[in-house]
GUTORDO-130314 format. One record per residue (C-alpha): x, y, z; residue number from 1; residue in one letter. Coordinates in steps of 0.25 Angstrom, whole numbers. Layout:
{x = X&y = Y&z = Z&num = NUM&residuo = A} .
...
REM end
This chain:
{x = 38&y = -44&z = -34&num = 1&residuo = M} .
{x = 33&y = -54&z = -24&num = 2&residuo = R} .
{x = 19&y = -54&z = -16&num = 3&residuo = P} .
{x = 21&y = -49&z = -2&num = 4&residuo = F} .
{x = 12&y = -50&z = 11&num = 5&residuo = S} .
{x = 5&y = -41&z = 20&num = 6&residuo = I} .
{x = 2&y = -51&z = 33&num = 7&residuo = G} .
{x = -5&y = -62&z = 26&num = 8&residuo = N} .
{x = -9&y = -54&z = 14&num = 9&residuo = I} .
{x = -3&y = -59&z = 2&num = 10&residuo = L} .
{x = 1&y = -46&z = -7&num = 11&residuo = I} .
{x = 0&y = -51&z = -23&num = 12&residuo = N} .
{x = 7&y = -44&z = -31&num = 13&residuo = P} .
{x = 13&y = -35&z = -22&num = 14&residuo = P} .
{x = 7&y = -23&z = -28&num = 15&residuo = V} .
{x = -3&y = -15&z = -21&num = 16&residuo = M} .
{x = -14&y = -4&z = -24&num = 17&residuo = L} .
{x = -11&y = 8&z = -14&num = 18&residuo = A} .
{x = -23&y = 13&z = -5&num = 19&residuo = P} .
{x = -28&y = 26&z = -11&num = 20&residuo = M} .
{x = -39&y = 35&z = -6&num = 21&residuo = E} .
{x = -50&y = 38&z = -16&num = 22&residuo = D} .
{x = -44&y = 28&z = -25&num = 23&residuo = V} .
{x = -43&y = 12&z = -18&num = 24&residuo = T} .
{x = -57&y = 12&z = -17&num = 25&residuo = N} .
{x = -63&y = -2&z = -17&num = 26&residuo = G} .
{x = -67&y = -1&z = -31&num = 27&residuo = A} .
{x = -55&y = 4&z = -37&num = 28&residuo = F} .
{x = -48&y = -8&z = -29&num = 29&residuo = R} .
{x = -56&y = -18&z = -36&num = 30&residuo = R} .
{x = -53&y = -13&z = -49&num = 31&residuo = V} .
{x = -39&y = -12&z = -46&num = 32&residuo = V} .
{x = -39&y = -28&z = -40&num = 33&residuo = K} .
{x = -46&y = -31&z = -54&num = 34&residuo = Q} .
{x = -36&y = -25&z = -64&num = 35&residuo = I} .
{x = -23&y = -25&z = -54&num = 36&residuo = A} .
{x = -23&y = -35&z = -42&num = 37&residuo = N} .
{x = -13&y = -29&z = -33&num = 38&residuo = P} .
{x = -8&y = -37&z = -20&num = 39&residuo = G} .
{x = -16&y = -27&z = -11&num = 40&residuo = L} .
{x = -26&y = -17&z = -12&num = 41&residuo = M} .
{x = -29&y = -4&z = -2&num = 42&residuo = F} .
{x = -42&y = 3&z = 2&num = 43&residuo = T} .
{x = -41&y = 19&z = 2&num = 44&residuo = E} .
{x = -38&y = 24&z = 15&num = 45&residuo = F} .
{x = -48&y = 22&z = 26&num = 46&residuo = V} .
{x = -48&y = 32&z = 37&num = 47&residuo = S} .
{x = -49&y = 24&z = 50&num = 48&residuo = A} .
{x = -57&y = 39&z = 57&num = 49&residuo = M} .
{x = -67&y = 37&z = 46&num = 50&residuo = A} .
{x = -69&y = 21&z = 50&num = 51&residuo = V} .
{x = -69&y = 26&z = 65&num = 52&residuo = H} .
{x = -82&y = 33&z = 61&num = 53&residuo = F} .
{x = -88&y = 24&z = 52&num = 54&residuo = N} .
{x = -87&y = 31&z = 40&num = 55&residuo = A} .
{x = -95&y = 24&z = 27&num = 56&residuo = K} .
{x = -87&y = 29&z = 16&num = 57&residuo = K} .
{x = -74&y = 25&z = 23&num = 58&residuo = T} .
{x = -78&y = 9&z = 27&num = 59&residuo = F} .
{x = -82&y = 10&z = 11&num = 60&residuo = R} .
{x = -66&y = 11&z = 8&num = 61&residuo = K} .
{x = -64&y = -2&z = 18&num = 62&residuo = M} .
{x = -74&y = -11&z = 9&num = 63&residuo = R} .
{x = -64&y = -24&z = 4&num = 64&residuo = V} .
{x = -69&y = -30&z = -8&num = 65&residuo = H} .
{x = -66&y = -47&z = -8&num = 66&residuo = P} .
{x = -59&y = -43&z = -23&num = 67&residuo = E} .
{x = -49&y = -34&z = -19&num = 68&residuo = E} .
{x = -42&y = -42&z = -8&num = 69&residuo = R} .
{x = -31&y = -38&z = -1&num = 70&residuo = P} .
{x = -35&y = -25&z = 2&num = 71&residuo = L} .
{x = -30&y = -16&z = 14&num = 72&residuo = G} .
{x = -38&y = -5&z = 18&num = 73&residuo = I} .
{x = -29&y = 7&z = 22&num = 74&residuo = Q} .
{x = -33&y = 15&z = 34&num = 75&residuo = I} .
{x = -28&y = 28&z = 41&num = 76&residuo = F} .
{x = -31&y = 35&z = 53&num = 77&residuo = G} .
{x = -22&y = 41&z = 64&num = 78&residuo = G} .
{x = -28&y = 34&z = 76&num = 79&residuo = D} .
{x = -24&y = 20&z = 80&num = 80&residuo = P} .
{x = -37&y = 15&z = 85&num = 81&residuo = C} .
{x = -44&y = 20&z = 75&num = 82&residuo = I} .
{x = -36&y = 15&z = 64&num = 83&residuo = M} .
{x = -36&y = 1&z = 72&num = 84&residuo = A} .
{x = -50&y = 1&z = 71&num = 85&residuo = E} .
{x = -51&y = 5&z = 58&num = 86&residuo = T} .
{x = -41&y = -7&z = 53&num = 87&residuo = A} .
{x = -50&y = -16&z = 61&num = 88&residuo = A} .
{x = -62&y = -11&z = 52&num = 89&residuo = I} .
{x = -54&y = -14&z = 39&num = 90&residuo = C} .
{x = -50&y = -27&z = 43&num = 91&residuo = E} .
{x = -65&y = -31&z = 46&num = 92&residuo = R} .
{x = -68&y = -24&z = 32&num = 93&residuo = F} .
{x = -60&y = -36&z = 26&num = 94&residuo = G} .
{x = -47&y = -28&z = 24&num = 95&residuo = A} .
{x = -34&y = -37&z = 20&num = 96&residuo = D} .
{x = -24&y = -27&z = 28&num = 97&residuo = L} .
{x = -25&y = -13&z = 33&num = 98&residuo = V} .
{x = -16&y = -4&z = 29&num = 99&residuo = D} .
{x = -14&y = 10&z = 38&num = 100&residuo = I} .
{x = -11&y = 24&z = 29&num = 101&residuo = N} .
{x = 1&y = 31&z = 34&num = 102&residuo = M} .
{x = 2&y = 37&z = 21&num = 103&residuo = G} .
{x = -7&y = 47&z = 16&num = 104&residuo = C} .
{x = -4&y = 61&z = 17&num = 105&residuo = W} .
{x = -15&y = 69&z = 12&num = 106&residuo = V} .
{x = -19&y = 81&z = 24&num = 107&residuo = P} .
{x = -32&y = 75&z = 28&num = 108&residuo = K} .
{x = -26&y = 62&z = 32&num = 109&residuo = V} .
{x = -15&y = 67&z = 37&num = 110&residuo = C} .
{x = -20&y = 78&z = 46&num = 111&residuo = R} .
{x = -27&y = 66&z = 54&num = 112&residuo = T} .
{x = -15&y = 59&z = 57&num = 113&residuo = G} .
{x = -17&y = 49&z = 48&num = 114&residuo = S} .
{x = -11&y = 44&z = 35&num = 115&residuo = G} .
{x = 5&y = 50&z = 34&num = 116&residuo = A} .
{x = 3&y = 59&z = 45&num = 117&residuo = A} .
{x = 6&y = 45&z = 53&num = 118&residuo = L} .
{x = 20&y = 45&z = 48&num = 119&residuo = L} .
{x = 22&y = 59&z = 57&num = 120&residuo = K} .
{x = 16&y = 49&z = 69&num = 121&residuo = S} .
{x = 25&y = 35&z = 70&num = 122&residuo = P} .
{x = 18&y = 31&z = 83&num = 123&residuo = D} .
{x = 4&y = 33&z = 79&num = 124&residuo = L} .
{x = 9&y = 27&z = 67&num = 125&residuo = A} .
{x = 14&y = 15&z = 73&num = 126&residuo = Q} .
{x = 1&y = 16&z = 84&num = 127&residuo = S} .
{x = -9&y = 16&z = 71&num = 128&residuo = I} .
{x = -1&y = 3&z = 64&num = 129&residuo = V} .
{x = -1&y = -4&z = 77&num = 130&residuo = A} .
{x = -16&y = -2&z = 80&num = 131&residuo = S} .
{x = -21&y = -7&z = 68&num = 132&residuo = V} .
{x = -11&y = -18&z = 68&num = 133&residuo = V} .
{x = -18&y = -24&z = 80&num = 134&residuo = N} .
{x = -31&y = -21&z = 75&num = 135&residuo = A} .
{x = -33&y = -29&z = 64&num = 136&residuo = V} .
{x = -27&y = -44&z = 60&num = 137&residuo = K} .
{x = -26&y = -40&z = 44&num = 138&residuo = I} .
{x = -13&y = -34&z = 41&num = 139&residuo = P} .
{x = -10&y = -18&z = 43&num = 140&residuo = V} .
{x = 0&y = -11&z = 33&num = 141&residuo = T} .
{x = 4&y = 4&z = 33&num = 142&residuo = V} .
{x = 5&y = 14&z = 22&num = 143&residuo = K} .
{x = 15&y = 26&z = 24&num = 144&residuo = V} .
{x = 21&y = 37&z = 17&num = 145&residuo = R} .
{x = 37&y = 39&z = 20&num = 146&residuo = A} .
{x = 35&y = 49&z = 30&num = 147&residuo = G} .
{x = 29&y = 63&z = 33&num = 148&residuo = W} .
{x = 37&y = 70&z = 26&num = 149&residuo = N} .
{x = 53&y = 68&z = 20&num = 150&residuo = Y} .
{x = 61&y = 72&z = 33&num = 151&residuo = E} .
{x = 56&y = 58&z = 38&num = 152&residuo = L} .
{x = 55&y = 46&z = 31&num = 153&residuo = F} .
{x = 46&y = 38&z = 41&num = 154&residuo = A} .
{x = 41&y = 26&z = 34&num = 155&residuo = A} .
{x = 52&y = 15&z = 38&num = 156&residuo = P} .
{x = 51&y = 20&z = 53&num = 157&residuo = E} .
{x = 36&y = 19&z = 53&num = 158&residuo = L} .
{x = 36&y = 6&z = 44&num = 159&residuo = A} .
{x = 44&y = -2&z = 55&num = 160&residuo = K} .
{x = 35&y = 4&z = 67&num = 161&residuo = R} .
{x = 23&y = -3&z = 59&num = 162&residuo = F} .
{x = 28&y = -16&z = 55&num = 163&residuo = Q} .
{x = 32&y = -16&z = 71&num = 164&residuo = D} .
{x = 17&y = -16&z = 73&num = 165&residuo = V} .
{x = 13&y = -23&z = 64&num = 166&residuo = G} .
{x = 10&y = -19&z = 51&num = 167&residuo = A} .
{x = 13&y = -28&z = 38&num = 168&residuo = Q} .
{x = 16&y = -20&z = 28&num = 169&residuo = A} .
{x = 19&y = -7&z = 26&num = 170&residuo = V} .
{x = 17&y = 3&z = 13&num = 171&residuo = T} .
{x = 27&y = 14&z = 9&num = 172&residuo = L} .
{x = 23&y = 25&z = 0&num = 173&residuo = H} .
{x = 36&y = 32&z = -2&num = 174&residuo = A} .
{x = 33&y = 45&z = -1&num = 175&residuo = R} .
{x = 32&y = 56&z = 11&num = 176&residuo = F} .
{x = 19&y = 59&z = 15&num = 177&residuo = A} .
{x = 21&y = 74&z = 13&num = 178&residuo = K} .
{x = 24&y = 70&z = -3&num = 179&residuo = Q} .
{x = 11&y = 65&z = -5&num = 180&residuo = G} .
{x = 11&y = 60&z = -19&num = 181&residuo = F} .
{x = 22&y = 71&z = -24&num = 182&residuo = E} .
{x = 36&y = 66&z = -29&num = 183&residuo = G} .
{x = 38&y = 52&z = -30&num = 184&residuo = E} .
{x = 39&y = 40&z = -20&num = 185&residuo = A} .
{x = 53&y = 36&z = -14&num = 186&residuo = D} .
{x = 54&y = 21&z = -15&num = 187&residuo = W} .
{x = 65&y = 23&z = -7&num = 188&residuo = R} .
{x = 58&y = 24&z = 6&num = 189&residuo = L} .
{x = 52&y = 11&z = 2&num = 190&residuo = I} .
{x = 67&y = 5&z = 2&num = 191&residuo = E} .
{x = 70&y = 10&z = 15&num = 192&residuo = A} .
{x = 56&y = 7&z = 20&num = 193&residuo = M} .
{x = 58&y = -8&z = 16&num = 194&residuo = R} .
{x = 71&y = -8&z = 26&num = 195&residuo = K} .
{x = 63&y = -4&z = 37&num = 196&residuo = A} .
{x = 51&y = -14&z = 38&num = 197&residuo = V} .
{x = 51&y = -29&z = 37&num = 198&residuo = S} .
{x = 35&y = -30&z = 32&num = 199&residuo = I} .
{x = 29&y = -28&z = 17&num = 200&residuo = P} .
{x = 31&y = -15&z = 11&num = 201&residuo = L} .
{x = 24&y = -10&z = 0&num = 202&residuo = I} .
{x = 28&y = 2&z = -7&num = 203&residuo = G} .
{x = 22&y = 14&z = -13&num = 204&residuo = N} .
{x = 24&y = 26&z = -21&num = 205&residuo = G} .
{x = 26&y = 29&z = -38&num = 206&residuo = D} .
{x = 22&y = 15&z = -42&num = 207&residuo = V} .
{x = 17&y = 18&z = -56&num = 208&residuo = R} .
{x = 22&y = 5&z = -63&num = 209&residuo = S} .
{x = 26&y = -8&z = -62&num = 210&residuo = G} .
{x = 40&y = -5&z = -64&num = 211&residuo = G} .
{x = 38&y = 5&z = -52&num = 212&residuo = D} .
{x = 31&y = -5&z = -43&num = 213&residuo = A} .
{x = 45&y = -15&z = -47&num = 214&residuo = L} .
{x = 55&y = -4&z = -44&num = 215&residuo = R} .
{x = 49&y = -2&z = -30&num = 216&residuo = M} .
{x = 48&y = -15&z = -26&num = 217&residuo = F} .
{x = 62&y = -17&z = -32&num = 218&residuo = L} .
{x = 67&y = -4&z = -26&num = 219&residuo = E} .
{x = 61&y = -4&z = -12&num = 220&residuo = T} .
{x = 58&y = -20&z = -8&num = 221&residuo = G} .
{x = 46&y = -15&z = -6&num = 222&residuo = C} .
{x = 36&y = -28&z = -5&num = 223&residuo = D} .
{x = 25&y = -23&z = -13&num = 224&residuo = G} .
{x = 21&y = -8&z = -20&num = 225&residuo = V} .
{x = 10&y = 1&z = -19&num = 226&residuo = M} .
{x = 3&y = 7&z = -32&num = 227&residuo = V} .
{x = -6&y = 19&z = -30&num = 228&residuo = G} .
{x = -9&y = 30&z = -37&num = 229&residuo = R} .
{x = -4&y = 24&z = -51&num = 230&residuo = A} .
{x = -16&y = 13&z = -50&num = 231&residuo = A} .
{x = -26&y = 24&z = -47&num = 232&residuo = I} .
{x = -36&y = 20&z = -58&num = 233&residuo = S} .
{x = -26&y = 12&z = -66&num = 234&residuo = N} .
{x = -28&y = -3&z = -59&num = 235&residuo = P} .
{x = -21&y = -7&z = -72&num = 236&residuo = W} .
{x = -8&y = 0&z = -67&num = 237&residuo = K} .
{x = -7&y = -7&z = -54&num = 238&residuo = L} .
{x = -9&y = -20&z = -63&num = 239&residuo = R} .
{x = 2&y = -16&z = -71&num = 240&residuo = D} .
{x = 11&y = -14&z = -60&num = 241&residuo = I} .
{x = 6&y = -27&z = -53&num = 242&residuo = I} .
{x = 10&y = -35&z = -66&num = 243&residuo = A} .
{x = 24&y = -28&z = -67&num = 244&residuo = E} .
{x = 27&y = -31&z = -54&num = 245&residuo = V} .
{x = 22&y = -46&z = -53&num = 246&residuo = C} .
{x = 30&y = -47&z = -68&num = 247&residuo = G} .
{x = 16&y = -51&z = -75&num = 248&residuo = T} .
{x = 12&y = -45&z = -88&num = 249&residuo = A} .
{x = 4&y = -31&z = -88&num = 250&residuo = Q} .
{x = -10&y = -32&z = -91&num = 251&residuo = G} .
{x = -15&y = -24&z = -105&num = 252&residuo = P} .
{x = -17&y = -8&z = -104&num = 253&residuo = E} .
{x = -31&y = -7&z = -99&num = 254&residuo = P} .
{x = -40&y = -3&z = -112&num = 255&residuo = S} .
{x = -48&y = 10&z = -110&num = 256&residuo = L} .
{x = -60&y = 2&z = -109&num = 257&residuo = E} .
{x = -54&y = -5&z = -98&num = 258&residuo = E} .
{x = -50&y = 7&z = -90&num = 259&residuo = R} .
{x = -66&y = 12&z = -91&num = 260&residuo = I} .
{x = -70&y = -3&z = -87&num = 261&residuo = S} .
{x = -62&y = -1&z = -75&num = 262&residuo = T} .
{x = -65&y = 12&z = -72&num = 263&residuo = A} .
{x = -79&y = 11&z = -72&num = 264&residuo = L} .
{x = -78&y = -6&z = -63&num = 265&residuo = L} .
{x = -71&y = 6&z = -53&num = 266&residuo = H} .
{x = -83&y = 15&z = -53&num = 267&residuo = L} .
{x = -91&y = 3&z = -53&num = 268&residuo = R} .
{x = -86&y = -3&z = -40&num = 269&residuo = L} .
{x = -84&y = 11&z = -34&num = 270&residuo = M} .
{x = -100&y = 14&z = -35&num = 271&residuo = I} .
{x = -101&y = -1&z = -30&num = 272&residuo = E} .
{x = -93&y = 1&z = -19&num = 273&residuo = D} .
{x = -98&y = 16&z = -15&num = 274&residuo = V} .
{x = -114&y = 13&z = -18&num = 275&residuo = G} .
{x = -115&y = 27&z = -22&num = 276&residuo = D} .
{x = -112&y = 28&z = -37&num = 277&residuo = E} .
{x = -110&y = 44&z = -38&num = 278&residuo = I} .
{x = -100&y = 45&z = -26&num = 279&residuo = S} .
{x = -92&y = 32&z = -32&num = 280&residuo = A} .
{x = -92&y = 39&z = -45&num = 281&residuo = V} .
{x = -87&y = 51&z = -39&num = 282&residuo = R} .
{x = -77&y = 45&z = -31&num = 283&residuo = A} .
{x = -70&y = 41&z = -45&num = 284&residuo = L} .
{x = -71&y = 52&z = -53&num = 285&residuo = R} .
{x = -55&y = 54&z = -50&num = 286&residuo = G} .
{x = -53&y = 39&z = -54&num = 287&residuo = Q} .
{x = -60&y = 36&z = -66&num = 288&residuo = L} .
{x = -53&y = 45&z = -75&num = 289&residuo = P} .
{x = -41&y = 39&z = -73&num = 290&residuo = L} .
{x = -46&y = 26&z = -78&num = 291&residuo = Y} .
{x = -44&y = 33&z = -92&num = 292&residuo = I} .
{x = -32&y = 41&z = -90&num = 293&residuo = K} .
{x = -24&y = 43&z = -103&num = 294&residuo = G} .
{x = -36&y = 39&z = -112&num = 295&residuo = V} .
{x = -38&y = 49&z = -124&num = 296&residuo = P} .
{x = -51&y = 57&z = -118&num = 297&residuo = G} .
{x = -48&y = 52&z = -104&num = 298&residuo = A} .
{x = -45&y = 68&z = -99&num = 299&residuo = A} .
{x = -59&y = 71&z = -104&num = 300&residuo = A} .
{x = -68&y = 61&z = -99&num = 301&residuo = V} .
{x = -60&y = 63&z = -86&num = 302&residuo = R} .
{x = -68&y = 77&z = -84&num = 303&residuo = N} .
{x = -80&y = 68&z = -86&num = 304&residuo = E} .
{x = -76&y = 56&z = -75&num = 305&residuo = L} .
{x = -74&y = 66&z = -63&num = 306&residuo = V} .
{x = -89&y = 73&z = -65&num = 307&residuo = R} .
{x = -95&y = 57&z = -66&num = 308&residuo = I} .
{x = -107&y = 55&z = -56&num = 309&residuo = E} .
{x = -111&y = 41&z = -60&num = 310&residuo = T} .
{x = -105&y = 28&z = -65&num = 311&residuo = Y} .
{x = -114&y = 29&z = -79&num = 312&residuo = S} .
{x = -106&y = 44&z = -80&num = 313&residuo = D} .
{x = -92&y = 38&z = -79&num = 314&residuo = A} .
{x = -95&y = 24&z = -89&num = 315&residuo = E} .
{x = -103&y = 35&z = -100&num = 316&residuo = A} .
{x = -87&y = 43&z = -99&num = 317&residuo = I} .
{x = -79&y = 32&z = -99&num = 318&residuo = L} .
{x = -87&y = 26&z = -110&num = 319&residuo = N} .
{x = -86&y = 38&z = -120&num = 320&residuo = K} .
{x = -71&y = 39&z = -117&num = 321&residuo = L} .
{x = -70&y = 24&z = -122&num = 322&residuo = A} .
{x = -79&y = 26&z = -133&num = 323&residuo = T} .
{x = -72&y = 41&z = -138&num = 324&residuo = S} .
{x = -58&y = 33&z = -135&num = 325&residuo = V} .
{x = -62&y = 20&z = -144&num = 326&residuo = T} .
{x = -68&y = 31&z = -155&num = 327&residuo = S} .
{x = -55&y = 37&z = -156&num = 328&residuo = R} .
{x = -47&y = 25&z = -158&num = 329&residuo = A} .
{x = -55&y = 21&z = -169&num = 330&residuo = C} .
{x = -53&y = 34&z = -178&num = 331&residuo = I} .
{x = -42&y = 30&z = -188&num = 332&residuo = P} .
{x = -29&y = 35&z = -188&num = 333&residuo = A} .
{x = -24&y = 47&z = -199&num = 334&residuo = R} .
REM end
């Protein structure tokens, strides 16, 4: 599949890591860049209202490391002026593009009139995009769901309006907001949106393998594919998807030692970014066990990892697992 551009940003390869709250922190992005090197990555979503009120924790989400470019900062909010203000701050932080979240279906976000709730207010949604475009010189993109519910496939009409006011790409998660992550993504919705806009279109939803990604390209005509949950604590999966899309050889399956060293690297980078060991370790309690998913004895280790407080705790538990697996492998078969 061919690279494409969003404004002056070349997306090569045309496979990107989706923005995911509590997942795509700066530490994880640097790990993913090192192992998989996707064409574009995004931050966790950033609350425009939190930025407006100078929330320090939110500003930490907006840090851009040189080695992770190109990087988009994703923002959400329901006020055009505050969204424009936040976009300008993202540009000053060094973002390569600003992405507007109109796809998050979580009630606490939608209750504020943000995220996927904007699918029900097309005039306000268009006003937000126009305000953000006018506030920055970097490209502006929008990530949407197909619509709020099954009765209204709103995305194509919205995408045309966003294109008209200057959005330079749109991503469609091919589910309706009311679905959450339930059911299957309907890629026919991406194909229908392809006919509605001329700006780059990125497809998202249920891409779990290189074969899935290739089918999405071929069946929908999208320019790029976005991978989300399949990559959580598994950057090798994203690496293999990219390899298949690009027609190159896939790398070897990571060894247990590589999985453990990568998990610990992720944790060290998180501590570095957060600046507080206990907070950083607690934030990754849910992700670290996924690095060893499927390994004999992993279930028991998971129960220990979800209670860790320090880096040393994680290191000791994971190294004990490695020793245990190695010892079992050395026992002669009867």
